[in-house]
N, C-alpha and C positions, 0 to 999 in steps of 0.2 A: 250151613255155616258152622264151622268147627273151631273157630278161634275169634278173638276180639278183632283181629285185622280183617277177617272175612266179613264180620258184621259191619265194621266201619265202611268197607268198600260197598257192601250191599245197600246200606242206608244212604250213603253219599251218591251213588251212581244210579240206583234203581228206584228207591222209595222217595228220597227227598232231595233230588238234585237242584231244584229251583230254590228251595230254602237254603241249601248249602251255598249256592252261588251268590244269592242276595246277601246273606250274612257276611260272606267273605268280602263282597264289594263294599258294604257299609263299613266294615272294620278297616279296610284299606283306605277309604276316604278319610275317616276320622283320625287315623293314625298318621296321615300325611300332612306335613306343614304346608304343602302347596295346594291342598284341596280348597275349592271355593264353595260358597253357599249354594250356587246354582248346581254344582255337581252332585252334592248330597240331595238337594231338592229334586233333581231329575230322577235319581234312583228311586225315591219315594213316590214321585208322581207317576212312575210307570205302572203302579198298582193302585187303582182307584179306591179299593177298600182300605189299603194301607194308608193312603192319603187322608181318607175320612177319619180313620182312627187316630192318626197323629194330630190332626187338627182338633179333634174332640179332646184328647188328652192335654193338648197345649192350652186349653181353656179351663182346665181343672185347677183347683187350689193347690193340689199336690205338686204340680210343676210350675204354676203361674200364680204366685202369691200376690203379684201386683194387680191381678185381675184385668190387665190390659187385653182387650179382645184381639185374638189372632185369627186372621182369615185366610192366610196363605202359608204354605210350607216355608217359603223363603223368609217371610216375616217371623215365623216361629223360630227358625234357626238364628235369626238376627237378635230377637228379643230374649229368647230362652237359652240359646247356646247350642253349639254342635253336639256336645256330649248329651245334653238332655234330650234333644230330638233323636239322637242315635238310640238312647235307651227306650224311648217311646216306640221307635220303628222296630227295634229288635223284639220287644215284648209283644207288640201287636202282631208282627209277622209270625212269631212262634205260636201264639195262641190261635190265630186264624188258620194257619197251615195245618196244625195238628188236629184241631177240632173238626175241620172239614173232612179229615180222613177217618176219624174214629170217634165213637162216643163211649168207649170202654170205661167202666168205673175206675179202673186203675189209672187211666190217663187223666181223668178229671181230678182224682185225688193228687196225682203228681203235679198237675198244673196249679192246684190250690196251694200245695206246699211251696212250690217254686215262687209263686207270686207273693205269698205271705213272707217267705224268707227274704225276698228282694226288698219289700217295703220295710221290714224290720231293720235290715242292714243299712238302708239309706237313712232311716229316721234315727238310728242309734249312733251313726258315725260322729265322733267328737269334732274332728276338723272337717268343716263342711264346705270345701271348695267344690265348685260345680263338677269338675272332672272327677274328683274323688267320690262324690255322691253317686254319680252315674256308674262309676267303675265298680263300686261294691254292689249296686243294684243289679247290674248285668252279671256280675260274678255269681251272686246268689241265685239269680234266675236260671243261669245255665250250668250250675254246678252239677246237676243231674240230667244233663241233656241226653245222655245215652239212654237212660230209663224212659224219658219222655218220648224220644224218637222210636224206641222199641214198641211201646204201647200204642203208638199211632198206626202201626202196621198190621194189616190183616194177614198174619202168618200162622202156620201150624204151631210154631214155637210159642207165640203169644197166647194162643188158646190153651196149649198144654200148661204153660206156666201159670196162667190164670186159674186153671183147674187145681193145680198143686197147691197154690196159695189159699184157695178156698178150703182145701182139705186140712189146712193148718200146718203145712210144711215150713221148715225153716227157710227164710227168704234167701239167704246167701247160698245155702246148699241147693235149693231149687234152681237158682240161676245157673250154678255150675253144671247141674245135671242136664238142664234143658238147652242152655246156650253154649255150654263148654267154655264159659268165661263169666265175668261179672259185669254188672251195669257200670261199675266204676272204671273197668278196663275199656269198655266201649266209649265211655265219656272222654277218657284221656285220648283215645284215638281220634274221636270226632273233633276235639279241641285243636289238634294238630292238623287234621285233614281239612277243616273248615277255616283255618287261620283265625281263630277267635281271639288271639292276642295274648301277650305275656302275662297279664294279670290273671286271667282265667286259667292259664297254664299253671301258675303258681298255686291257685286255689285248689285245683284237682290233683296236684302233684303229691306223691307219697311223702310221709315224714312230717315233721313239725312245720308249722306255718312260718313263712319267711318274713312276714311283716305284720304289724298290728291290724292293717286293713284285711289281709288274708285271713288272719285269725278270727276277726269279727264276722266275716262272711261264713266261715265254717261253723261258728257258733250259732249264727242266725239260721242256717239250714237245719242244724240239730234242734234249735228251738221250735222251728215250724213243725217238726216231726213230733216232739214231745208234747207240745201244746194241744195236740189232738186228744190227749188223755187228761187235760186239765192244766191249770196253772200252778198246782202244788204237787208235792211228792219228792222223794229223795233225789231222783235224777234231775228234776227241774230245779230244785234248790241248789244242787251242785253246779248246774249250768248257769244259774243266776249269779253265783259267785264268780264264775269266769267272765260273764258279761259285765259284771260290775268292774272287774279289772280292765276290760276293754274300753269301757265308757267313762269310768271315773264316777259313776253314780252308786248310791247305796242300794243294796238288793231290794229293800222294801219299796223305795221310790221307783226303782226300775221295773218291778212287777206291774205296778199301775201303768207305767208308760207302755209296756208291752201290750197291754189290753187295748190301749188307745190306738197303738200302731196296727193291731189286728183289725180294728174297725176301719182304719184307713185302707187296709188291704182289701176289705170287702167293698168299700166305695170305689176303689180303683178297678176291681173286677167288674163292677156294674158299668163303669165308664168304658171299659174295654168290650162290653157286650157279652160277658160271660157271668151273668148274675147267678147262673145255676151252681157255680162253685162256692158261693157265699155260704151255703148250707154246710160245706165241708171245712169252713174256717172257724176258729175258736170264737165263742160268743154268739153263735148263730141263733140260739134260743132267745137271748136278750134282744137281738136285733129284730126278731120276728114280732116282738111286742111294740116296736117303734113304728114309725111311718115307713111305708114301702121304700126300698132302696132305688127302685127303678120307676120313677113317675113318668107318666105320659108327657111328652114335650108340650109346652104351651107357648103361645106367641110372646115374643120378647121384643118390644119396640126399640129398646136401647141397643140391643144386639143387632137388630135389623138395620138401624141407622149406621152402626159401626161397619157392618159388612158392605152396605151400599156405598159408604164413603171409600172403603177399600177398593170396591169395584170401580168407582170414579177415578181413583188414583191410578189403578192398573190401566184403565182405558186411556187416560191422558198420557201416561208415560210411553207405553208400548203395548197395544192390544195383543193379547195372547189367548186364543180361543180355549186352550186347555186350562189355563189358570182362571179365566173368567167362568167357565163351566163348573169348575170345582168350587169356586166361591158361590155361585148360584145354587149349586146342589146343597152345600153346607148351609147357606142362608135359608133355603126352604125348609131344611130339616130342623136346624137349631133355632132360627129366629122366627120363622113363620109358625113353627111348632107342629110340623107334619111328621108322623111316626116313621114313614118310609118314603124314600124319594129315589127316582131313577131318571137319568138322562138317556134317551134312546136315540141312536143315529142309524143311518142306512147301513146294512150289511154289504159285503162285497158283491152280492148279486144285484143289489139295488132294489130288490123286491120286498124286503122286510126292514122293520125298525127293531133293533136289538140293543140291550143295555150297554152303555159305555162307562157310566158312573153310577154308583149305588151308595145310598146312605140309609142307615137304620137297621133294626133287628129283623130277623126272619126273612132275609132277602137272598140267602144263598141259592135258592132254587131259581131265582130270576136270571142268573147267569146263563142258564141253559134253556129255561122254559118260557121266559118272558119274550115272546115274539109277536109283533103286530104287523100283519101284511099291509103294505102301503095302499092296497085297494080296499081296505076296510072289511075284508072277509075274515073268516076264522073265528075261533072262540073268543079272542080278545079284540076283534076288529072294531067293536063299538067304542073302544077307548081312543081310537084315532081322532085327534082334535081337528077342528075346522074353525077358522076365524080367530077371534080373540080368546085368551085363556078363559076357561069356563069350569063349572062344577059338573062332574059326571055323576048322574044318578042311575044306578043299575035298575034294569027292569025286573019284574017278578020272575021272568024266565031266564035271567042272566045265568049262563052255564059256567063261565070261568074255566080254570084249568085244574087238573088233578094235583099238580105239583105245589099249588099255593091255594089255601082255602079261602082267601079273601080277594085275590086279584080278580077284578072284573065283577065282584059280587058286593063290594062296599063302595060308598060314596068316595069320590076322588077329585083331585084337581088335575087338569090337563091343559097343556099349551103347546102350540106348534112353533118350530124353528124353520124359517124359510130363507132360501138363498136363490136370488135371481128368479123369484116367483115360483119356486119349486120346493115342496116339503122335503126337508133333509133330516129332520129330527123332531123330538118333542120331550117335554118334561112331564113326569107323572108323579103324583104324591097322594098317599092315603094314610089312614090311621089304623090299619091292620085290624086286629080282633076287637078293638073298641067300637068299630063301626061308627065313630063319631062323624057327623056331617060337618065339613069345614065351614067356618063362619064367613060372613061377607068380608070381615077384616082380613081373614087369612087369604081369601081369594084376591083381595086388592094387593096385599103384600106379595103374594105369589106372582101377580101380574107385573109388579115393579121389578122383581128379580128377572123375570123372563125378558122384559124390555132391554135390560142390560146385555143379556146373552144375544138377543136378536141384533142389537146395535153393533156389537163386536163382530158378529157374523156378516152383517151388511158391509161394514168397513172393509173386512178382509176379502169379501167376494168382489169388491170393486177394484182391488189392487191388481 
């Protein structure tokens, strides 16, 4: 690649075509006045991990200050709004896609900056209409999409640039030497190629900002970079004066607010499953003295009741197996309090059960490695359920699989899904590295959720 256009084509068509197409589709839907709730919901529901992330974020105070429990994507769009769900989907999609491809330190640092800038822009915006809030959030998140995309790729240029930066080379000069262009030029090309919208186009355009919101986004991105060296200093003081003009706040008051916003960014990172970047955000040392940001899920009877009521409503109106299974998966994870959950269904051969929906951390390996033969053989055959939902206790000789250190080796809850007397799927839930044995109350709640999934499957199989 010897130009920005070549890098844009390579990233769009070779490295990140799925990300590009999904972002384009989401933007098309949210910019069209004819789009319906179901159309946006269907785009999100096509990705089980994305669905889980959107529902998790929909129930955080950052997006849902009413604390009304949200159990489906459609309900999230109705209660929280198109633009808010769009912001959740884009941020989750970006984080999950890029981190699955690389764990380079520069990528983690760029993600931390992007998320920090996005939260700052959203929290600082003076006129807080929903559309404007999410517009500045996405604008700040994607302002350096070219750099994020580059560091997610395993290329010779990425390794060479990483080496040059470690040697202390000037960032801009190193980019031009290795890439024959700059990250900014790549970003502008991706914004056009991926149809990311007019606001982001204005944010990354050369020259002065064309609107107060665009100016706020640019200043928030600069703030995220400078804050890595602390909240004081000549550059930071100068930037605070500019932000004071953007927001109408006094610089002294604003500095305190920025620190609160940085903590909010850390909480959001945890909600998105990327707790590792919190160490790269300002105030990491202070947060380390507080309670852990990522507590193990615990049983929540109130949330359990809310999701079961949502399940009843869904079953009464129009049973949809995909929506029901998503509600059950989220219910087991968030209400029953199980760290990791999977719905497994028959693969095309009919010989194995493989994951269809996943929730929880440290589950990326499940997509390829979590396979249970229907005849009960193999390393994970002992997990195959029989009869009513039950507690799986691993034997002393349980071997598990190399791709996951806990699967098959820790206590878990399992339950079968049956259609016309034949096993077609199952739910699995464990507590990963904590190795905590699920309680009787958790087993009972797990059984309630499975009964709803089984009822929906039974109704549909008789049609």
